[in-house]
C-alpha positions in Angstrom: -4.0 59.0 11.7 -4.1 62.7 10.8 -4.6 63.7 7.2 -0.8 64.4 6.9 0.0 60.9 8.3 -2.4 59.4 5.8 -0.7 61.3 3.0 2.7 60.1 4.2 1.5 56.5 4.6 0.1 56.6 1.0 3.5 57.7 -0.3 5.2 55.0 1.7 2.8 52.5 0.2 3.6 53.7 -3.4 7.3 53.2 -2.5 6.6 49.8 -1.1 4.6 48.8 -4.2 7.5 49.9 -6.4 9.9 47.7 -4.5 7.4 44.8 -4.4 7.2 44.8 -8.2 10.9 44.3 -8.8 12.3 40.9 -9.7 13.3 38.6 -6.6 17.0 39.4 -6.8 16.5 43.2 -7.2 14.3 43.7 -4.1 16.3 45.8 -1.5 15.2 43.8 1.7 16.3 46.5 4.1 14.5 49.3 2.4 11.3 47.2 1.9 11.4 46.1 5.5 11.8 49.7 6.7 8.9 50.8 4.4 6.6 48.3 6.2 7.2 50.1 9.5 7.1 53.4 8.0 3.5 53.0 6.7 2.6 51.9 10.3 4.2 54.9 11.9 5.0 57.7 9.3 6.1 60.2 12.0 8.6 57.9 13.7 10.2 56.0 10.8 12.9 57.9 9.2 13.9 55.4 6.4 16.9 57.4 5.2 18.3 57.7 8.6 17.7 54.0 9.4 19.5 52.9 6.2 22.4 55.2 7.1 22.5 53.5 10.5 22.6 50.1 9.0 25.7 51.4 6.8 27.3 52.6 10.0 26.7 49.3 11.8 28.1 47.4 8.8 31.2 49.4 8.8 31.7 49.1 12.6 31.2 45.2 12.3 33.7 45.2 9.6 36.3 47.1 11.6 35.5 44.9 14.7 36.3 41.8 12.5 39.5 43.3 11.1 40.6 44.2 14.6 39.8 40.9 16.1 41.5 38.7 13.6 39.1 35.7 14.1 35.9 34.7 12.3 34.0 37.5 10.8 30.8 35.7 11.8 32.0 35.4 15.4 32.9 39.1 15.3 29.5 40.1 14.0 27.8 37.9 16.7 29.9 39.7 19.5 29.2 43.2 17.9 25.5 42.8 17.6 24.5 40.6 20.6 27.1 41.4 23.1 28.2 45.0 22.4 24.8 46.4 21.1 22.7 44.0 22.9 20.2 43.0 20.2 17.9 40.3 21.5 14.6 38.6 21.3 11.7 40.3 22.9 10.3 37.4 24.9 8.5 39.5 27.4 6.2 41.0 24.8 6.5 38.8 21.7 3.3 40.1 20.1 4.1 43.7 20.4 3.7 45.0 16.8 6.7 47.1 17.2 8.7 43.9 17.0 7.7 43.5 13.3 8.8 47.2 12.5 12.4 47.4 11.5 12.9 51.0 12.6 11.6 50.2 16.1 13.9 47.1 16.3 16.9 49.2 15.3 16.0 51.7 18.0 14.8 49.4 20.8 17.3 46.5 19.8 14.4 44.1 20.5 12.4 42.0 18.1 11.1 38.8 16.9 13.2 36.2 15.1 12.5 37.5 11.5 13.2 41.2 12.0 16.4 40.4 14.1 17.4 38.1 11.3 16.8 41.0 8.7 19.0 43.3 10.9 21.7 40.4 11.0 21.5 40.0 7.3 21.7 43.7 6.4 24.5 44.4 8.7 26.3 41.3 7.8 26.1 42.1 4.0 27.6 45.5 4.7 30.4 43.8 6.7 31.4 41.8 3.8 29.5 38.5 4.8 27.0 36.4 2.7 24.0 36.0 4.9 20.7 34.1 4.1 17.5 33.7 5.9 16.1 30.3 6.8 12.4 29.8 7.6 12.2 27.0 10.0 8.7 26.0 11.1 7.7 28.4 13.9 11.1 30.1 13.9 13.6 32.0 11.7 17.3 32.0 11.7 20.1 32.8 9.2 23.2 31.2 7.9 26.3 33.2 7.2 29.7 32.7 5.8 32.8 34.6 4.7 34.0 34.1 1.0 33.9 30.5 0.2 34.0 29.2 3.8 31.6 27.0 5.6 28.1 28.1 6.3 27.4 28.9 10.1 23.9 28.8 11.5 23.1 31.8 13.7 19.8 32.3 15.8 19.5 36.2 16.1 16.6 35.8 18.5 18.6 34.0 21.0 21.8 35.8 20.1 24.2 33.0 19.5 25.5 30.5 16.9 23.4 27.4 16.5 23.4 24.0 14.9 21.1 21.5 13.3 20.8 19.6 16.5 19.6 22.6 18.5 17.1 23.6 15.8 15.7 20.0 16.1 15.4 20.5 19.8 13.6 23.8 19.3 11.0 22.1 16.9 10.6 19.3 19.4 9.8 22.0 22.1 7.3 23.7 19.8 5.6 20.8 18.0 6.0 18.1 20.7 8.3 15.9 18.5 5.9 15.8 15.5 8.0 17.6 13.1 11.5 16.6 12.1 14.1 19.1 10.6 14.4 18.6 7.0 16.9 19.8 4.3 14.0 22.0 2.9 13.8 23.8 6.2 17.5 24.9 5.8 17.2 26.2 2.2 17.4 30.0 2.1 14.3 32.0 1.4 14.3 35.1 -0.7 13.5 38.7 0.2 9.8 38.5 -1.0 9.1 35.5 1.3 10.8 37.3 4.1 8.7 40.5 3.6 5.4 38.3 3.4 6.3 36.6 6.7 6.9 40.0 8.3 3.6 41.3 7.2 1.9 38.1 8.1 3.1 38.5 11.6 1.7 42.1 11.7 -1.6 40.9 10.2 -2.0 38.2 13.0 -1.1 40.7 15.7 -3.6 43.3 14.4 -6.4 40.7 13.8 -5.9 39.3 17.4 -6.3 42.9 18.7 -9.4 43.5 16.4 -7.5 46.3 14.7 -9.0 45.3 11.4 -8.0 48.4 9.4 -4.3 47.8 10.2 -4.7 44.1 9.5 -6.3 44.8 6.1 -3.3 47.1 5.2 -0.9 44.3 6.0 -3.0 41.9 3.7 -2.9 44.6 0.9 0.8 44.7 1.0 1.2 40.9 1.1 -0.9 40.9 -2.1 1.4 43.5 -3.7 4.2 40.9 -3.1 2.2 37.7 -4.1 -0.9 38.8 -6.0 -2.0 35.2 -6.7 -2.2 34.2 -3.1 -5.9 33.2 -2.8 -5.9 32.8 1.0 -4.9 36.4 1.4 -7.7 37.4 -0.9 -10.0 35.4 1.3 -8.7 37.2 4.4 -9.0 40.5 2.6 -12.7 39.7 2.1 -13.2 38.8 5.8 -11.5 42.0 7.0 -13.4 44.2 4.6 -16.6 42.6 6.1 -15.5 43.5 9.6 -14.9 47.1 8.5 -18.5 47.3 7.0 -17.2 47.5 3.4 -19.7 44.8 2.3 -19.9 45.3 -1.4 -16.1 44.9 -1.6 -16.1 42.0 0.9 -18.7 40.2 -1.2 -16.8 40.6 -4.4 -13.5 39.4 -2.9 -15.0 36.5 -1.0 -16.9 35.3 -4.2 -13.7 35.6 -6.1 -11.9 33.3 -3.6 -14.7 30.8 -4.0 -14.7 30.9 -7.7 -10.9 30.3 -7.9 -10.7 27.7 -5.1 -13.9 25.8 -5.1 -12.4 22.7 -3.6 -10.6 24.5 -0.8 -10.9 22.8 2.5 -12.7 25.8 4.0 -15.0 26.5 1.0 -18.2 25.5 2.8 -17.5 27.8 5.8 -16.4 30.7 3.6 -19.6 30.1 1.5 -21.7 30.4 4.7 -19.8 33.6 5.6 -20.5 34.9 2.2 -24.2 34.4 2.6 -24.2 36.3 5.9 -22.4 39.1 4.1 -25.0 39.2 1.5 -27.9 39.0 3.9 -26.5 41.9 6.0 -25.8 43.9 2.8 -29.5 43.4 1.7 -30.7 44.7 5.1 -28.7 47.8 4.7 -30.0 48.7 1.2 
């Protein structure tokens, strides 16, 4: 990043931290999700313009529903999936742009959770109640108009779904070892959705050995869930990869102090020893 980009990213981080500090019910999911992408791409992500586009899409979806006269959920599905062509990016699932809401709005491709955020934000503006459902290995939404029945929608596959199809997907992913439970169909809040979005980015960047970017994702997760010990452990590991050994040692030791009985405590302790040896050699 250029110095100007770094300054812009720092300002975006400040805005994200402010949003993350709000109570669960007060977090603006659309804004916070856009800020995730804006830190990654300060020059390309115009947060204000994207929010305005969501407003426009919501109004257009509402007018389609009014004109169609059928189910508002059905009208929204037709508008987003058939008319606008929002769909899952199966060809390049691990492209980091799939986890940046401004890119998903522009390219109309994404992964389940970002497409679900688009659906929820447009649906809310169109007068629907939409909630995210974090299934194992997948993410969908449920939507309803007023006090009507909940309808399950799979934005990644661009269609209405049901529990039977959800179970079939779990069977495909987990070879029949996981049964769909009521807990899987309970709505998750904005904070959990944002954590999951950042977790996806972290995994993509770590796999590509882009450790600085992975660390930035972890740091934002910790703004949302400061008590998450596993993220603190991962922060220590990423700091070590970046050669920031004094910070890595402190973070990793803190993890072991707070989670001495963790299943990975022995392996983390070994890594901490290697960090200290390397740090001593550099002094």
